[in-house]
C-alpha positions in Angstrom: -65.3 7.4 31.0 -64.9 4.3 28.8 -61.4 3.0 28.3 -61.8 -0.3 26.3 -64.7 -1.3 24.1 -67.3 -3.2 26.1 -68.4 -6.6 25.1 -71.7 -6.7 26.9 -74.3 -4.2 28.3 -73.1 -5.2 31.8 -69.5 -4.3 30.9 -70.7 -1.0 29.5 -72.8 -0.1 32.6 -69.8 -0.9 34.8 -68.0 2.1 33.3 -70.7 4.8 34.0 -71.6 6.7 37.1 -74.0 5.3 39.7 -76.8 7.7 38.7 -76.4 6.9 35.0 -76.3 3.1 35.7 -79.5 3.3 37.6 -81.3 5.3 34.9 -79.9 3.0 32.1 -80.8 -0.2 34.0 -84.4 1.1 34.3 -84.4 1.8 30.6 -82.9 -1.6 29.8 -85.7 -3.3 31.9 -88.4 -1.3 30.1 -86.9 -2.3 26.7 -86.6 -5.9 27.7 -90.3 -5.9 28.9 -91.4 -4.5 25.5 -89.1 -6.8 23.5 -88.7 -10.1 25.4 -87.4 -11.9 22.3 -84.8 -9.3 21.5 -81.1 -10.0 21.9 -78.9 -7.7 23.9 -75.7 -6.6 22.2 -73.1 -3.9 21.8 -73.4 -1.9 18.5 -71.3 1.2 17.8 -69.8 0.7 21.3 -73.3 1.3 22.8 -75.7 -1.0 24.5 -78.4 -2.1 22.0 -81.1 -4.6 21.3 -81.8 -6.4 18.1 -84.7 -8.5 16.8 -84.9 -9.0 13.0 -82.4 -6.2 12.8 -81.4 -3.5 15.2 -84.1 -2.1 17.4 -82.7 0.6 19.8 -79.5 1.8 21.4 -78.9 3.7 24.6 -75.9 5.2 26.3 -74.4 7.6 28.9 -72.5 10.8 28.2 -70.9 13.3 30.4 -74.0 15.2 31.4 -76.9 13.2 30.1 -78.1 9.8 28.9 -79.4 9.1 25.4 -81.9 6.7 23.9 -81.7 6.0 20.1 -85.0 4.7 18.8 -84.6 6.0 15.2 -86.0 9.0 13.5 -89.4 7.6 12.7 -90.1 6.9 16.4 -89.1 10.5 17.3 -91.2 11.9 14.5 -94.2 9.8 15.6 -93.9 10.8 19.3 -92.6 14.4 18.8 -95.4 15.9 21.0 -94.7 13.5 23.9 -91.0 14.4 23.7 -91.4 18.1 24.0 -89.8 18.2 27.4 -86.7 16.3 26.2 -83.8 17.4 24.0 -84.2 15.6 20.6 -82.5 15.4 17.3 -83.2 13.3 14.2 -82.6 9.9 15.9 -81.7 10.7 19.5 -83.5 11.5 22.7 -81.3 13.0 25.5 -82.5 12.9 29.1 -81.1 13.6 32.5 -80.8 10.8 35.1 -83.3 12.6 37.4 -85.8 13.0 34.5 -86.0 9.6 32.8 -88.1 8.9 29.7 -91.7 7.7 30.5 -91.7 3.8 30.5 -95.0 3.8 28.4 -93.4 5.9 25.8 -90.3 3.7 25.6 -92.4 0.6 25.4 -94.5 2.1 22.5 -91.4 3.1 20.6 -89.8 -0.3 21.0 -92.9 -2.2 19.9 -93.2 0.1 16.9 -89.5 -0.7 16.0 -90.3 -4.4 16.3 -93.2 -4.0 13.9 -91.0 -2.1 11.5 -88.3 -4.7 11.5 -90.8 -7.5 11.1 -92.3 -5.7 8.1 -88.8 -5.3 6.5 -88.1 -9.0 7.1 -91.3 -10.0 5.4 -90.6 -7.7 2.4 -87.2 -9.3 1.9 -88.7 -12.8 1.7 
């Protein structure tokens, strides 16, 4: 699927199927709406957003897409994620069954707050 390491989210999305690209573009827009000050980047060869540290990652795999909001977000929203395959820091979803935008926005905003708190503690 991916031959050389992408340098931007657009480069990454150009390497995935049309269905995955549509699902991940929707996810990207939802993240951007929740974190308008966040910077897009590639981290661990995956599309990511950072603001006072890393916020979230997402990606496409052979038969699913994944969203990586961190383990705390998954623990906090465990009940809302019951219809998705989850592991410690990963939520897997099918392109025809995307994550609810409200849930993604909440997770991203919580990650922003976590990062701001860490930044304040360091000062």
